[in-house]
C-alpha positions in Angstrom: -20.2 12.9 -3.2 -19.5 14.9 -6.2 -20.5 13.3 -9.5 -17.3 13.8 -11.6 -16.8 13.1 -15.3 -13.3 12.0 -16.2 -12.8 14.8 -18.6 -14.2 17.6 -16.5 -12.8 17.0 -13.1 -13.1 19.8 -10.6 -10.2 19.0 -8.2 -11.2 21.8 -5.9 -14.7 20.4 -5.5 -13.1 17.0 -4.7 -11.2 18.7 -1.9 -14.5 19.7 -0.3 -15.3 16.0 0.2 -12.4 15.9 2.8 -13.4 17.7 6.0 -10.0 17.5 7.5 -8.4 19.7 4.7 -10.2 22.6 6.3 -8.2 22.2 9.5 -5.7 24.7 10.7 -2.3 23.4 11.8 -0.2 25.7 14.1 -2.3 28.7 13.0 -1.9 27.9 9.3 -4.1 26.2 6.6 -3.2 22.5 6.6 -1.1 21.3 3.7 -1.2 17.5 4.0 1.7 15.9 2.1 1.8 12.6 4.0 -0.6 10.4 2.0 2.0 7.7 1.5 1.8 7.1 5.2 -1.9 7.4 5.3 -4.5 9.1 3.1 -7.2 11.4 4.3 -10.8 10.1 4.2 -13.7 11.6 2.2 -17.1 12.2 3.6 -18.8 9.2 1.9 -16.3 6.8 3.6 -16.9 8.5 7.0 -20.7 8.3 6.4 -20.4 4.6 5.5 -18.8 3.9 8.8 -21.4 5.9 10.6 -24.2 4.2 8.8 -22.9 0.7 9.6 -22.6 1.3 13.3 -25.9 3.2 13.5 -28.1 0.7 11.4 -26.2 -2.6 10.8 -23.8 -3.4 13.6 -23.8 -7.0 14.4 -21.4 -9.9 14.0 -21.2 -11.6 10.6 -22.0 -15.1 9.3 -23.0 -16.6 12.7 -26.3 -14.9 13.4 -29.8 -15.6 12.3 -31.3 -12.2 13.2 -31.9 -9.3 10.8 -28.9 -7.1 11.9 -26.5 -10.0 11.4 -27.9 -10.6 8.0 -27.5 -7.0 7.1 -23.9 -7.0 8.4 -23.0 -10.1 6.6 -24.5 -9.0 3.3 -22.6 -5.7 3.5 -19.3 -7.4 4.5 -19.4 -10.0 1.6 -20.5 -7.2 -0.8 -17.4 -5.4 0.3 -15.3 -8.5 -0.6 -16.9 -8.6 -4.0 -16.3 -5.0 -4.6 -12.6 -5.3 -3.6 -12.2 -8.3 -6.0 -13.7 -6.2 -8.8 -11.4 -3.4 -8.0 -8.2 -5.4 -8.6 -9.6 -7.6 -11.3 -9.7 -10.8 -9.3 -11.5 -13.8 -10.9 -13.6 -14.4 -7.7 -14.4 -12.8 -4.4 -13.1 -16.0 -3.0 -9.6 -14.7 -3.9 -9.8 -11.9 -1.5 -8.8 -12.3 2.2 -9.4 -9.3 4.5 -6.5 -8.5 6.7 -5.4 -5.5 8.8 -3.4 -4.2 5.8 -0.3 -4.9 3.7 1.9 -5.9 6.6 -0.5 -8.6 7.9 -1.1 -9.8 4.4 2.6 -10.4 3.8 3.0 -12.1 7.1 0.1 -14.3 6.4 1.8 -15.5 3.1 5.2 -15.9 4.8 3.9 -17.8 7.7 1.1 -19.9 6.2 2.2 -20.5 2.6 5.9 -20.2 3.4 5.7 -22.4 6.4 4.3 -25.2 4.2 6.3 -24.7 1.0 9.6 -23.1 1.8 12.5 -25.5 2.8 16.2 -25.4 3.6 18.2 -24.4 0.6 15.3 -22.6 -1.2 15.7 -19.0 -2.2 13.4 -16.0 -1.7 14.1 -13.2 -4.0 13.4 -9.6 -2.9 14.7 -6.1 -3.9 16.9 -3.7 -2.1 14.0 -1.1 -2.2 11.5 -3.2 -0.2 9.5 -1.7 2.8 10.4 -3.5 6.0 7.0 -5.1 5.8 8.2 -7.0 2.7 11.5 -7.8 4.2 11.4 -8.7 7.8 8.7 -11.5 7.4 11.0 -13.2 4.9 13.9 -12.8 7.1 12.0 -14.5 9.9 10.9 -17.3 7.5 14.6 -17.8 6.4 15.7 -18.1 9.9 13.1 -20.8 10.8 13.5 -22.8 7.5 17.1 -22.4 6.4 16.1 -20.7 3.2 18.3 -18.0 1.7 17.5 -14.4 0.7 18.7 -12.8 -2.5 18.2 -9.1 -3.5 17.8 -7.3 -6.8 20.1 -4.2 -6.6 18.9 -0.7 -7.1 20.6 1.6 -9.6 21.6 5.3 -8.9 18.5 6.5 -10.7 16.3 4.6 -8.4 15.3 1.8 -10.7 16.0 -1.9 -10.3 19.1 -3.3 -11.9 17.1 -5.7 -14.3 20.2 -6.9 -15.9 21.0 -8.8 -12.6 17.7 -10.7 -12.9 19.0 -13.7 -14.9 21.7 -14.5 -12.3 19.4 -13.9 -9.4 16.1 -15.6 -10.6 17.3 -19.1 -10.8 15.3 -22.4 -10.3 16.2 -22.3 -6.6 13.9 -19.3 -6.2 10.5 -20.3 -4.9 9.1 -16.8 -4.4 9.8 -13.4 -5.8 8.3 -10.7 -3.7 8.6 -7.0 -4.8 7.0 -3.6 -4.5 4.9 -2.1 -7.2 5.8 1.6 -6.3 8.7 2.4 -4.0 7.5 4.3 -0.9 10.7 6.3 -0.7 11.8 6.7 -4.4 8.6 6.7 -6.3 9.9 4.1 -8.7 7.2 2.3 -10.6 8.5 -1.3 -11.2 7.5 -3.4 -14.3 5.6 -5.8 -12.3 4.0 -7.8 -15.2 7.5 -8.4 -16.6 8.8 -9.5 -13.2 5.9 -11.9 -12.7 6.5 -13.4 -16.1 10.2 -13.9 -15.4 9.4 -15.5 -12.1 7.0 -17.9 -13.5 9.4 -18.9 -16.2 11.6 -20.5 -13.5 8.7 -21.9 -11.5 8.6 -19.2 -8.8 5.5 -17.7 -7.3 5.2 -13.9 -7.0 3.9 -11.5 -4.4 3.3 -7.8 -5.2 3.3 -5.2 -2.5 0.7 -2.7 -3.9 0.5 -0.5 -0.8 1.5 2.6 -2.8 -0.3 1.8 -6.0 -3.6 0.4 -5.2 -5.2 3.8 -4.6 -3.4 5.6 -7.5 -3.5 3.4 -10.5 -5.5 0.7 -12.2 -4.4 -2.9 -11.2 -5.7 -6.1 -12.8 -4.2 -9.2 -11.1 -5.3 -11.5 -14.0 -3.4 -9.4 -16.4 -0.3 -9.1 -14.1 -0.6 -12.8 -13.5 0.8 -12.4 -9.9 0.1 -15.1 -7.3 -0.3 -12.8 -4.4 -0.9 -9.1 -4.1 -1.3 -7.1 -0.8 -2.6 -3.6 -0.2 -4.0 -1.4 2.6 -7.2 0.5 2.8 -5.9 3.5 4.8 -3.6 4.5 1.9 -6.5 4.7 -0.4 -9.2 6.8 1.3 -10.4 3.8 3.5 -10.2 3.3 7.2 -7.2 2.2 9.1 -6.9 -1.5 10.2 -8.3 -3.0 7.0 -6.6 -4.2 3.9 -6.7 -7.2 1.5 -4.6 -10.1 0.3 -5.3 -11.4 -3.1 -4.2 -14.9 -3.7 -4.7 -16.9 -6.8 -7.4 -19.5 -6.1 -5.2 -22.6 -6.6 -2.5 -21.1 -4.4 -4.9 -20.1 -1.5 -6.6 -23.5 -1.6 -3.2 -25.2 -1.1 -2.3 -22.8 1.9 -3.0 -23.9 5.4 -4.6 -21.7 8.0 -2.6 -19.1 9.8 -4.7 -18.0 12.8 -7.0 -20.5 14.5 -10.3 -19.7 16.2 -13.9 -19.2 15.4 -15.4 -18.6 12.0 -12.5 -20.3 10.1 -13.7 -23.9 11.0 -16.1 -26.4 9.6 -16.1 -28.6 12.8 -14.0 -28.9 15.9 -13.3 -31.9 18.1 -11.1 -31.9 21.2 -8.3 -33.5 19.2 -8.7 -32.2 15.6 -10.5 -29.5 13.6 -11.4 -29.2 9.9 -11.3 -25.8 8.2 -13.3 -23.8 5.7 -12.2 -23.1 2.2 -10.5 -19.9 1.3 -11.0 -17.1 2.1 -12.7 -17.7 5.4 -10.0 -20.2 6.4 -7.9 -17.1 6.9 -10.3 -14.9 8.8 -10.4 -16.3 12.3 -12.5 -14.5 14.8 -14.6 -11.4 14.4 -13.2 -9.4 11.4 -13.0 -5.7 10.9 -16.6 -5.6 9.5 -16.8 -1.7 9.5 -13.4 -1.5 8.0 -14.4 -3.7 5.1 -17.5 -1.7 4.5 -15.4 1.5 4.7 -12.9 0.0 2.2 -15.8 -0.7 -0.3 -16.9 2.9 0.1 -13.4 4.2 -0.6 -13.3 1.9 -3.8 -16.6 3.4 -5.0 -15.3 6.9 -4.4 -12.0 6.3 -6.2 -13.7 4.6 -9.1 -16.1 7.5 -9.6 -13.1 9.8 -10.1 -11.2 7.1 -12.2 -7.8 5.7 -11.4 -6.2 6.6 -14.8 -6.9 10.3 -14.2 -5.9 10.1 -10.6 -2.6 8.5 -11.6 -1.9 11.3 -14.1 -2.9 14.0 -11.6 -0.7 12.5 -8.9 2.3 11.9 -11.2 2.2 15.5 -12.4 2.2 16.7 -8.9 5.3 14.6 -8.0 7.2 15.7 -11.2 6.3 19.3 -10.5 7.6 19.0 -6.9 10.7 17.4 -8.0 11.4 20.1 -10.5 10.8 22.8 -8.1 13.0 21.3 -5.4 15.9 21.7 -7.8 15.6 25.5 -7.2 17.0 24.9 -3.6 20.7 24.7 -3.6 22.2 21.7 -1.8 19.1 19.7 -2.4 19.3 16.0 -3.6 16.2 14.4 -5.1 16.0 10.6 -5.2 14.2 8.4 -7.7 13.5 8.4 -11.4 13.6 11.8 -13.2 10.7 10.8 -15.6 7.7 8.7 -14.6 7.3 8.4 -10.9 4.6 7.6 -8.3 2.9 10.2 -6.2 5.8 11.1 -3.9 9.3 12.7 -3.9 12.1 12.0 -1.5 15.0 14.4 -0.9 17.7 15.6 1.4 18.8 19.2 2.0 22.3 20.2 3.1 20.7 22.9 5.2 18.8 20.7 7.7 18.4 17.0 8.8 15.1 15.5 7.6 13.7 15.4 11.1 14.6 19.1 11.7 13.2 20.1 8.3 9.8 18.3 8.9 9.6 19.9 12.4 10.2 23.3 10.9 7.6 22.8 8.2 5.0 21.6 10.6 5.2 25.1 12.2 3.8 26.5 9.0 1.1 23.9 8.7 2.9 21.6 6.2 2.7 17.9 7.0 5.6 16.0 5.7 7.4 12.8 6.8 11.1 12.7 7.6 13.2 9.5 8.4 14.0 6.2 6.9 10.4 5.4 5.9 10.8 1.8 6.8 13.5 1.5 4.1 16.7 1.3 6.2 18.6 -0.9 3.6 17.6 1.4 0.8 18.8 4.5 2.8 22.1 2.8 3.3 22.4 2.1 -0.4 22.1 5.8 -1.1 24.5 6.8 1.7 21.9 8.7 3.9 20.3 8.1 7.3 16.9 9.2 6.0 15.1 11.6 3.7 12.3 14.1 3.7 9.3 12.8 1.9 6.4 14.8 0.3 3.6 12.4 -0.9 0.5 13.5 -2.8 -3.0 12.5 -3.6 -5.8 13.8 -5.8 -6.8 16.2 -3.1 -3.5 18.1 -3.4 -2.7 21.1 -5.7 0.4 22.7 -7.3 -0.4 25.8 -5.2 0.4 23.8 -2.1 3.7 22.7 -3.6 4.5 26.3 -4.3 3.8 27.1 -0.7 6.0 24.1 0.3 8.9 25.6 -1.7 8.4 29.0 0.1 8.6 27.3 3.4 11.8 25.4 2.4 13.4 28.7 1.4 12.5 30.0 4.8 14.0 26.9 6.3 17.3 27.4 4.5 17.6 30.9 5.8 16.6 29.7 9.4 19.1 26.8 9.5 21.9 28.8 7.8 
């Protein structure tokens, strides 16, 4: 991997670490603007997976032979590395999951199943991804709890003036996204956590769109839960993490039952391990955790502050250039935004536009982005989304605008 100093970053050299960026798509050089859905993987992550399967492959924790010891050591080092990455107080506060969706479902079913009762309120926002909405709907149906929602203003930010009337003592959990996956809005999560704690509510942060782009310290944020996915931050698919504050995890019962998460099993009753192993029944995604740690190392060598600045500049540049296209409506904040831009064009439906762009090698995403309530809030069925990462360039954005001009001519 390229050794990169924070002040002398060679972004073109970084691109060379991503083999897939040399691919052709429909006879054109690939332009990958879909990193909010899944990021591409650098060679060090690919090599870490290869090395594990070639030299360390065995099940963890339950073997006494050398390969099991190697696998266990690598797996638990990955947990420690992940804890350091988000500023957790201990590796025991990190539960490996399949990703953000499974992490939130774990909290909803295990913690929520124990602590949420009829009449309790779960506070969410209108901009939540379905992964941070549907699990709470299911919990409310089972328990008789009620859902409330913080509205979204026309500029794509939360209507914080509504917080005092919504965040009342009946609220037991306030769950919200860090960065909107459709708007790019960066929410003030430290402030939201403080407000929630003031009324005795716990907090859950969906960090799927932020964990790979900006520095996060859960102790400074004072959140109770935080969830993110490895595949959106240069890691493998099928791996992610749930951070839970130690006291909260310790009070939460198991979710899945099976091997590994037990201390002892009798025919009638079992006793369970302490967190985090209580929540990791069966054989975990060992290779995925090792790949996630490799992704963390890769990102940290570049530096998240400079990644955030680079990605935000790309998003602002793209939003500005899109205004050149008549009949184009860009959503989200006009100033600071995350690494994406969502928009609609009068000339073509988002699905048609993304299909057209694909013929020129441009990978975008069109649709509701698992944000159907948010789309209805803005009166659209879906948007086209271009999302960026540190391996993208302004030249690629310029090419995107050229393709959109061609799309306007074609559909007109």
